[in-house]
C-alpha positions in Angstrom: 44.8 -30.2 -36.8 43.1 -27.0 -35.6 44.3 -25.3 -32.4 41.9 -25.4 -29.5 40.5 -22.0 -28.5 41.1 -20.9 -24.9 38.2 -21.2 -22.5 36.1 -18.1 -22.1 37.1 -15.9 -19.2 35.0 -16.5 -16.0 36.1 -13.3 -14.4 36.4 -9.9 -15.9 38.5 -6.9 -14.8 36.9 -3.4 -14.3 38.5 -2.2 -17.6 37.1 -5.2 -19.5 33.6 -4.4 -18.1 34.1 -0.8 -19.0 34.9 -1.8 -22.6 32.0 -4.3 -22.8 29.4 -1.9 -21.5 30.9 1.2 -23.0 30.9 2.9 -19.6 33.4 4.8 -17.6 35.2 3.6 -14.5 32.9 5.7 -12.2 29.8 4.2 -13.7 31.0 0.6 -13.4 32.0 1.1 -9.7 28.5 2.7 -9.1 26.9 -0.4 -10.5 29.1 -2.5 -8.2 28.3 -0.3 -5.1 24.6 -0.4 -5.8 24.7 -4.3 -6.1 23.4 -4.1 -9.7 26.6 -5.7 -10.8 28.0 -8.4 -8.4 31.7 -8.6 -7.9 34.4 -10.3 -5.8 37.7 -9.2 -4.5 40.8 -11.3 -5.1 43.6 -9.9 -3.0 43.4 -6.2 -4.0 41.8 -6.8 -7.4 38.1 -6.4 -8.1 36.7 -9.1 -10.5 33.2 -9.3 -12.0 31.9 -12.7 -13.1 31.3 -12.7 -16.9 27.8 -14.2 -16.5 26.9 -11.3 -14.1 27.7 -8.9 -16.9 25.5 -10.9 -19.3 22.7 -11.0 -16.7 23.0 -7.2 -16.2 22.7 -6.6 -20.0 19.6 -9.0 -20.2 17.9 -7.3 -17.2 18.4 -3.9 -18.7 17.1 -5.1 -22.1 14.0 -6.6 -20.4 13.3 -3.5 -18.4 13.6 -1.3 -21.5 11.1 -3.3 -23.4 
């Protein structure tokens, strides 16, 4: 019987977003500050919804076309 895959992550850390977008920490925080990339704070940790990252990528692709 195959092992079930874990559910996809709903929230991403800043380093995960950095790796996904191939950007530096400063650039990711600039996107958050400018409200182009929504985020939440959980305690002292900043988290970015995974679907927000996908929306950001799609928006950038549409504006580049």
